[in-house]
C-alpha positions as CSV (number, residue, x, y, z in Angstrom):
1,X,53.4,-1.5,-34.2
2,X,52.2,-1.3,-30.6
3,X,48.6,-2.1,-29.7
4,X,47.0,0.4,-27.3
5,X,44.5,-0.8,-24.7
6,X,41.6,1.7,-24.9
7,X,41.1,2.0,-21.2
8,X,44.8,2.8,-20.7
9,X,44.7,5.7,-23.2
10,X,44.7,9.3,-21.9
11,X,41.3,10.9,-21.6
12,X,42.4,13.7,-23.9
13,X,45.5,15.2,-25.4
14,X,45.6,17.8,-22.7
15,X,44.5,15.4,-19.9
16,X,46.7,12.5,-18.8
17,X,43.9,10.8,-16.8
18,X,43.3,7.3,-18.1
19,X,39.9,6.5,-19.6
20,X,39.3,3.7,-17.1
21,X,40.2,6.1,-14.3
22,X,37.8,8.7,-15.6
23,X,35.0,6.1,-15.8
24,X,35.6,5.0,-12.2
25,X,35.5,8.6,-11.0
26,X,32.2,9.2,-12.9
27,X,30.6,6.1,-11.4
28,X,31.7,7.0,-7.9
29,X,30.3,10.5,-8.3
30,X,27.0,9.0,-9.5
31,X,26.8,6.6,-6.6
32,X,27.4,9.5,-4.2
33,X,24.7,11.7,-5.8
34,X,21.6,11.7,-3.5
35,X,19.5,13.0,-6.4
36,X,20.5,10.2,-8.9
37,X,17.5,8.5,-10.6
38,X,15.0,10.9,-9.0
39,X,13.9,12.5,-12.3
40,X,10.3,11.9,-13.5
41,X,9.9,8.3,-14.5
42,X,13.4,7.3,-13.4
43,X,14.0,4.3,-11.2
44,X,13.8,5.8,-7.7
45,X,11.0,8.1,-8.6
46,X,8.9,5.2,-9.8
47,X,9.9,3.1,-6.8
48,X,8.8,5.8,-4.3
49,X,5.5,6.5,-6.2
50,X,4.5,2.8,-6.4
51,X,1.3,1.9,-4.6
52,X,2.9,-1.5,-3.7
53,X,6.6,-1.9,-3.2
54,X,7.4,-5.6,-4.0
55,X,10.4,-7.0,-2.2
56,X,11.4,-10.6,-1.6
57,X,9.4,-12.3,1.2
58,X,11.2,-11.9,4.6
59,X,13.6,-9.4,3.1
60,X,12.7,-6.7,5.7
61,X,14.1,-7.6,9.1
62,X,12.9,-6.4,12.5
63,X,15.7,-3.9,13.2
64,X,14.7,-1.9,10.2
65,X,11.2,-1.2,11.5
66,X,10.3,1.7,13.7
67,X,8.5,0.8,16.9
68,X,5.8,3.4,16.1
69,X,4.8,1.3,13.1
70,X,2.9,-1.0,15.5
71,X,1.5,1.5,17.9
72,X,-2.3,1.5,18.0
73,X,-2.4,-1.4,15.5
74,X,-3.5,-4.9,16.0
75,X,-2.6,-7.8,13.7
76,X,-4.2,-11.1,14.5
77,X,-2.9,-13.7,12.1
78,X,-3.4,-16.9,14.1
79,X,-6.0,-18.2,16.5
80,X,-5.0,-20.4,19.4
81,X,-7.7,-19.4,21.9
82,X,-11.1,-17.7,22.0
83,X,-10.3,-16.1,25.4
84,X,-9.6,-12.7,23.9
85,X,-13.2,-12.5,22.7
86,X,-16.4,-12.0,24.4
87,X,-18.4,-14.7,22.7
88,X,-21.7,-16.7,22.6
89,X,-22.5,-19.5,20.2
90,X,-24.1,-22.9,19.9
91,X,-20.6,-24.2,19.1
92,X,-17.4,-23.2,17.3
93,X,-14.3,-24.6,15.5
94,X,-11.0,-23.0,16.1
95,X,-8.7,-23.0,13.1
96,X,-5.1,-21.8,12.9
97,X,-6.2,-18.8,10.8
98,X,-9.8,-18.2,11.8
99,X,-12.9,-19.1,13.8
100,X,-16.0,-20.8,12.5
101,X,-19.0,-20.5,14.8
102,X,-22.7,-21.1,14.5
103,X,-26.2,-20.5,16.0
104,X,-28.6,-23.2,17.1
105,X,-31.7,-23.9,15.0
106,X,-34.0,-22.1,17.4
107,X,-35.8,-19.0,16.2
108,X,-34.0,-15.7,17.2
109,X,-30.9,-17.5,18.5
110,X,-27.9,-15.2,18.7
111,X,-24.2,-16.0,18.3
112,X,-21.4,-13.5,18.3
113,X,-17.7,-12.9,18.7
114,X,-16.5,-9.5,20.0
115,X,-12.8,-8.7,20.3
116,X,-11.9,-7.3,23.7
117,X,-10.0,-4.0,23.4
118,X,-6.3,-4.6,23.9
119,X,-5.1,-1.2,22.7
120,X,-4.0,1.8,24.9
121,X,-5.9,4.0,24.5
122,X,-9.0,1.9,24.1
123,X,-10.5,1.3,20.7
124,X,-12.4,4.4,19.8
125,X,-14.5,5.8,16.9
126,X,-12.9,9.1,17.7
127,X,-9.4,7.8,16.6
128,X,-10.4,7.1,12.9
129,X,-10.3,3.3,13.2
130,X,-9.8,0.9,10.2
131,X,-10.8,-2.7,10.2
132,X,-10.0,-5.3,7.6
133,X,-11.5,-8.8,8.0
134,X,-12.2,-11.8,5.8
135,X,-15.7,-13.1,6.3
136,X,-18.1,-15.7,5.0
137,X,-21.6,-16.7,5.8
138,X,-23.4,-20.1,5.3
139,X,-26.8,-18.6,5.2
140,X,-28.7,-16.0,3.1
141,X,-32.3,-14.8,3.5
142,X,-33.1,-16.6,6.8
143,X,-30.6,-14.8,9.0
144,X,-29.3,-11.5,10.2
145,X,-25.6,-10.8,10.5
146,X,-23.3,-7.9,11.3
147,X,-19.5,-7.5,10.8
148,X,-17.7,-4.3,11.8
149,X,-16.7,-2.0,14.6
150,X,-19.2,-1.4,17.3
151,X,-21.1,-2.3,20.4
152,X,-22.4,-5.8,21.3
153,X,-26.0,-4.6,21.5
154,X,-26.2,-3.9,17.7
155,X,-29.9,-4.6,17.5
156,X,-30.5,-2.2,20.4
157,X,-29.4,0.9,18.4
158,X,-25.9,1.3,19.7
159,X,-22.9,2.7,17.8
160,X,-21.8,0.7,14.7
161,X,-19.9,1.0,11.5
162,X,-19.7,-2.0,9.3
163,X,-21.6,-4.5,7.1
164,X,-25.1,-5.9,7.6
165,X,-26.2,-9.1,5.9
166,X,-30.0,-9.7,5.7
167,X,-32.5,-11.0,3.2
168,X,-29.8,-12.3,0.9
169,X,-28.3,-8.8,0.5
170,X,-25.3,-7.1,2.1
171,X,-25.6,-3.5,3.3
172,X,-23.2,-0.8,4.4
173,X,-24.4,0.5,7.8
174,X,-23.6,3.3,10.3
175,X,-25.5,4.0,13.5
176,X,-24.8,7.0,15.7
177,X,-26.0,7.2,19.3
178,X,-25.7,11.0,19.0
179,X,-28.3,11.1,16.2
180,X,-30.2,8.0,17.3
181,X,-30.4,7.1,13.6
182,X,-28.9,4.7,11.1
183,X,-27.8,5.0,7.5
184,X,-28.2,1.9,5.4
185,X,-26.9,1.4,1.8
186,X,-27.9,-1.7,-0.1
187,X,-24.9,-3.2,-1.9
188,X,-26.7,-6.1,-3.6
189,X,-26.8,-9.8,-3.2
190,X,-24.0,-11.9,-1.6
191,X,-23.0,-15.4,-2.2
192,X,-23.4,-18.1,0.4
193,X,-20.0,-19.6,1.6
194,X,-18.0,-17.1,-0.4
195,X,-15.2,-15.3,1.6
196,X,-15.3,-11.5,1.2
197,X,-12.5,-9.2,2.4
198,X,-14.4,-6.5,4.3
199,X,-12.8,-3.1,5.0
200,X,-14.3,-0.3,7.1
201,X,-12.5,3.1,7.3
202,X,-13.9,5.7,9.8
203,X,-12.9,9.3,9.3
204,X,-14.5,11.1,12.3
205,X,-16.7,14.0,11.4
206,X,-16.4,13.3,7.7
207,X,-17.3,9.8,6.4
208,X,-17.1,6.0,6.7
209,X,-15.8,4.2,3.6
210,X,-16.7,0.5,2.9
211,X,-14.7,-1.8,0.7
212,X,-15.3,-5.4,-0.5
213,X,-12.4,-7.3,-1.9
214,X,-10.4,-4.0,-2.1
215,X,-13.1,-2.2,-4.2
216,X,-14.8,0.9,-2.7
217,X,-18.5,0.1,-2.6
218,X,-20.0,2.8,-0.4
219,X,-19.1,6.1,1.3
220,X,-21.5,7.2,4.1
221,X,-21.4,10.7,5.4
222,X,-24.3,10.6,7.9
223,X,-24.9,9.0,11.3
224,X,-21.1,8.5,11.9
225,X,-20.6,6.9,15.3
226,X,-18.6,9.0,17.7
227,X,-18.4,7.1,21.0
228,X,-15.0,6.9,22.7
229,X,-15.0,3.2,23.6
230,X,-16.0,0.3,21.4
231,X,-15.2,-3.2,20.3
232,X,-12.5,-3.2,17.5
233,X,-14.2,-6.2,15.9
234,X,-17.7,-7.7,16.3
235,X,-19.1,-10.6,14.2
236,X,-22.8,-11.2,15.0
237,X,-25.4,-13.6,13.6
238,X,-29.0,-14.2,14.5
239,X,-31.6,-16.7,13.2
240,X,-34.8,-15.3,11.8
241,X,-36.3,-18.6,10.9
242,X,-36.2,-21.9,12.9
243,X,-35.0,-25.2,11.7
244,X,-31.5,-24.5,10.3
245,X,-28.3,-23.3,12.0
246,X,-26.3,-20.4,10.5
247,X,-22.5,-20.6,10.2
248,X,-20.1,-17.6,10.1
249,X,-16.4,-17.6,9.5
250,X,-13.9,-14.8,10.1
251,X,-10.2,-15.1,9.6
252,X,-6.9,-13.3,10.2
253,X,-7.7,-9.6,10.5
254,X,-6.1,-6.2,11.1
255,X,-7.3,-3.2,13.2
256,X,-5.7,0.2,13.6
257,X,-6.5,3.7,14.7
258,X,-4.8,7.0,15.2
259,X,-2.8,7.5,18.4
């Protein structure tokens, strides 16, 4: 009695195509189907809908990226010089992934770092800018600090969207030169030395959203700054009591805006 190999058997009594051949044809047709796995809950549908698409590190190479991906975006991931900043401080320490700087111990001493605009067109509140920056502060109720997008003369009522640290609390703050007014939202106490991931998203004519450690903490719809030219990042600290220096740290950050 002969032993038949299943894959070599005809597909049907009226079809001489072998079962193995039929399977290969079906697989090829599936592979060529652009709509395969696109049904609700299927693999490609889930992949496309995922908020985060997780691939192996370094698995996306440069020739797969469109040049427009980096237009009007700034990614500063290492610090080898302070020359790209307008800055004033008692002193600073330059680290590979950030800058630590500090005031003197004198009352009302000011220290700041403001990133010079390197984008074309210039950094602008009119282009819906977004800033993400890690920040920590070594002082609480004895100092005033600002982190965000804005003008160097923050305390002189110039345009600003970002975070204010004062009296041991952190605030979401906007100031518009058009309205000559600020909106301030108390977000509660902050921890000395703790690094917070701060995110500011400006939607011109609508709102400014504020995030801390990826959580939305405030949405401000009033006093939205609307000047055309500004610093994409400013970190500012000021002593309000004498006797102790205040230290601020900011690290690798991103800034982007609409073309």
